[in-house]
C-alpha positions in Angstrom: 244.1 79.4 167.0 242.9 82.4 165.7 241.3 83.6 168.7 244.4 83.3 170.5 246.0 85.4 168.2 243.4 88.0 168.2 243.9 88.0 172.2 247.5 88.6 172.0 247.1 91.4 169.7 244.6 93.0 171.8 246.7 92.8 174.9 249.6 94.2 173.0 248.0 97.1 171.8 246.4 98.2 175.1 250.1 97.7 176.5 251.2 99.9 173.8 248.6 102.6 174.7 249.0 102.6 178.2 252.9 102.9 177.9 252.2 105.8 175.3 250.0 107.5 178.0 252.4 107.2 180.6 255.5 108.9 178.2 252.8 111.4 177.5 252.1 112.4 181.1 256.1 112.2 182.1 256.6 114.8 179.0 253.6 117.2 180.0 254.1 116.7 183.6 251.5 114.1 185.4 247.9 116.0 186.6 246.5 113.9 189.2 242.6 113.5 188.9 240.6 116.1 191.1 239.6 113.5 193.7 243.3 112.7 194.2 244.3 116.1 194.2 241.6 116.8 197.0 243.1 113.6 199.1 246.5 115.1 198.9 245.8 118.6 199.6 243.9 116.8 202.7 247.0 114.8 203.8 249.1 117.5 203.3 246.7 119.7 205.4 246.6 117.1 208.5 250.5 116.8 208.3 250.9 120.5 208.4 248.5 120.5 211.4 250.4 117.6 213.4 253.7 119.1 213.0 252.4 122.3 214.2 250.9 120.8 217.0 254.0 119.3 218.1 255.7 122.6 217.4 253.5 124.3 219.7 253.9 122.1 222.5 257.4 122.2 222.3 257.7 125.9 221.9 255.2 126.2 225.2 258.0 124.0 227.0 261.1 126.1 225.8 259.2 129.5 226.7 258.5 127.9 230.0 262.0 126.6 231.3 263.5 130.2 229.6 261.3 132.1 231.8 262.2 130.0 234.8 266.0 130.4 234.0 265.7 134.1 233.5 263.8 134.6 236.6 266.3 132.7 238.6 269.0 135.1 237.4 267.4 138.3 237.8 267.3 139.4 241.4 263.9 141.6 241.0 262.5 138.6 239.1 263.5 136.2 241.6 262.1 138.2 244.8 258.9 138.9 242.9 258.6 135.5 242.2 259.1 134.4 245.4 256.8 136.5 246.9 254.1 135.3 244.8 254.8 131.8 245.6 254.6 132.7 249.4 251.0 134.4 248.7 249.4 131.3 247.1 250.9 128.9 250.1 249.9 131.1 252.5 246.1 131.4 251.3 245.6 127.9 250.4 246.9 126.7 254.0 244.6 129.1 256.0 241.8 127.7 253.9 242.6 123.9 254.1 243.4 124.4 258.0 239.9 125.9 258.3 238.5 123.0 256.6 240.3 120.4 258.6 239.4 122.4 261.9 235.4 122.5 261.3 235.1 119.6 259.0 232.7 117.6 261.6 230.6 120.8 261.7 230.6 121.0 258.0 229.8 117.6 257.8 226.7 118.4 260.3 225.3 120.5 257.6 225.1 118.0 255.1 224.2 115.0 257.2 223.8 114.8 261.0 225.6 112.3 262.8 223.8 109.1 262.8 222.5 107.5 266.3 223.1 103.9 264.9 227.0 103.1 265.8 227.1 100.9 262.5 226.5 104.3 260.5 229.0 106.3 262.8 231.7 105.0 260.6 230.5 105.4 257.5 229.5 109.2 258.8 233.2 109.5 259.6 234.2 108.3 256.2 232.0 110.5 254.1 233.3 113.5 256.8 236.7 112.6 255.7 235.8 112.7 251.7 234.0 115.8 252.0 237.3 117.1 253.3 239.3 116.2 250.4 236.8 117.4 248.0 236.7 121.0 249.8 240.4 121.2 250.1 240.6 120.9 245.9 237.9 123.5 245.8 239.7 125.5 248.4 242.9 125.6 246.4 241.3 126.7 243.3 239.7 129.7 245.4 242.8 130.4 247.0 244.4 130.8 243.8 242.0 132.9 242.6 241.9 134.7 245.8 245.9 135.3 245.5 245.5 136.2 241.7 243.1 138.9 242.2 244.2 140.5 245.7 248.0 140.2 245.4 249.3 138.2 242.1 247.8 140.6 239.5 250.1 143.3 240.4 252.8 141.2 240.6 252.5 139.3 237.6 252.4 142.8 235.7 255.3 144.1 237.3 257.2 140.6 236.2 256.2 140.9 232.9 256.8 144.7 232.6 260.5 144.1 234.1 260.9 141.3 231.6 259.8 143.6 228.7 262.1 146.4 229.6 265.0 143.9 230.0 264.2 142.6 226.1 263.1 145.4 224.3 264.4 148.2 226.4 261.2 150.1 227.2 257.4 149.2 228.2 254.4 149.4 226.0 251.6 150.5 228.1 249.2 153.7 228.4 250.9 156.8 229.4 249.5 158.8 232.5 247.8 156.2 234.5 248.0 156.1 238.0 248.6 153.1 240.6 244.7 153.0 241.6 243.2 153.4 237.9 245.9 150.8 237.1 245.1 148.2 239.7 241.0 148.6 239.0 241.9 148.4 235.1 244.3 144.9 236.3 241.3 143.7 238.2 238.8 144.0 235.7 241.0 142.0 233.2 242.1 139.4 235.6 238.4 138.3 236.9 237.5 137.1 233.8 240.5 135.4 232.9 240.8 133.5 236.5 237.0 133.1 237.1 236.0 131.0 233.8 238.5 128.6 234.3 238.1 128.1 237.7 234.5 127.6 237.3 235.2 125.3 234.4 237.2 123.4 236.6 234.5 122.8 239.2 232.0 121.7 236.6 234.2 119.2 235.2 235.3 117.9 238.7 231.3 117.6 239.3 231.2 115.6 236.0 234.0 113.3 237.3 232.3 112.9 240.5 228.7 112.2 239.1 229.3 110.1 236.1 231.3 107.4 235.2 233.4 109.2 232.7 235.7 110.0 235.8 238.9 109.1 234.1 238.6 110.9 231.2 237.1 113.9 233.2 240.2 113.8 235.0 242.6 114.0 232.1 240.2 116.9 230.6 240.3 118.5 233.6 244.1 118.5 233.6 244.6 119.8 230.1 242.1 122.3 230.5 243.7 123.7 233.8 247.4 123.5 232.2 246.2 125.3 229.1 244.3 128.2 231.3 247.1 128.8 233.6 249.4 129.3 230.8 247.0 131.8 229.6 246.8 133.4 232.6 250.6 134.4 231.8 250.4 135.1 228.2 247.6 137.1 228.7 249.5 139.8 230.4 251.2 141.9 228.0 248.1 142.5 225.4 245.9 143.3 228.6 248.4 146.0 229.9 248.3 147.3 226.3 244.2 147.2 226.5 243.9 145.0 223.5 239.9 143.9 223.7 238.8 140.9 225.4 237.6 138.9 222.4 240.5 139.2 220.4 242.9 137.9 223.3 240.7 135.2 223.8 240.7 134.5 220.0 244.6 134.6 220.3 244.4 131.8 223.3 242.4 129.7 220.8 244.5 130.0 217.9 247.4 129.1 219.9 245.9 126.7 222.3 248.5 123.7 221.5 251.6 126.4 222.6 249.4 127.2 226.0 249.1 123.6 226.4 252.6 123.1 226.2 253.5 125.7 228.2 251.2 124.4 231.3 252.4 121.0 231.1 255.0 121.6 233.7 252.2 123.2 235.9 251.1 119.5 236.3 254.0 118.4 238.1 253.5 118.2 242.0 255.3 120.5 244.3 257.8 121.6 241.3 254.3 123.2 239.7 254.1 126.2 242.1 257.8 127.2 241.2 256.9 127.2 237.5 253.5 128.8 238.3 255.9 131.6 240.4 257.8 132.5 237.4 255.7 131.8 234.3 254.9 135.6 233.7 258.4 135.6 232.5 258.4 133.0 229.7 254.8 134.2 228.7 256.0 137.9 228.1 259.1 136.4 226.2 256.8 134.5 224.0 254.5 137.3 223.2 257.3 139.9 222.7 259.5 137.6 220.3 256.5 136.2 218.3 253.6 138.6 218.3 255.9 141.8 218.1 258.5 139.9 216.1 256.0 139.5 213.6 254.6 143.0 213.7 258.0 144.4 212.9 258.8 142.2 210.1 255.6 142.9 208.5 256.1 146.9 208.9 259.5 146.1 207.6 258.5 144.5 204.4 255.9 147.1 203.7 253.0 144.9 204.4 
């Protein structure tokens, strides 16, 4: 009987102490333990990162669509976009036509036609598989050639027109003639175009040579979309002669935006239209976000 009463008394005392601690914490403001505080900070950081990634994707899609809309409404941008579209298509058709016309000769360089009639059908099958592989390579090389030889000037001119429409002026080094400007643009475009093409080719070989084909294919599509978007967003800082290291850092910091901007480039057939007018939306993004943030900091005296 005595033990039961003592147990009840101890339970009542523990409950009273717990209630008193709760009341004190409510009055003084509850402070979590260090471990709980670290967990809360990690959760808040993860939630903020996920929200930022979603906003970056949506922002990229929005600016791409805005650029297409402005390009179709502005006669000069529409004409330049159509010229760029025609240049890429023309070079791609020439390259693919050459491959199809000489695919048997190219196949002989890899594997001579066997005399055994049972192996001839396999030889023709491999020849057409080689055509498909070379067609993919030709598309990448044609895009690279069009970018360096034609589109670099067209894209820069489209970016200049867009910047002048929005801000009324173009920020660029003064007293630079056309030849020097073309040479500078080529030097800026070469690493920006060669790096993505080489990475895409490496991923294509990895997809063919390893059982990770489906995963590598998805990775290849994501990488290509982001790099194609960067090819347009890099026009404005490159024209202002921002160092390449800083521009590459900008791409890494805004990767989710570039991925969202480039998602529309993965839609077959329609992607060529979005690629043709991508410099417009990319210039809008850089001017409204980067230049807008700089002006805001100057206005606040930062």
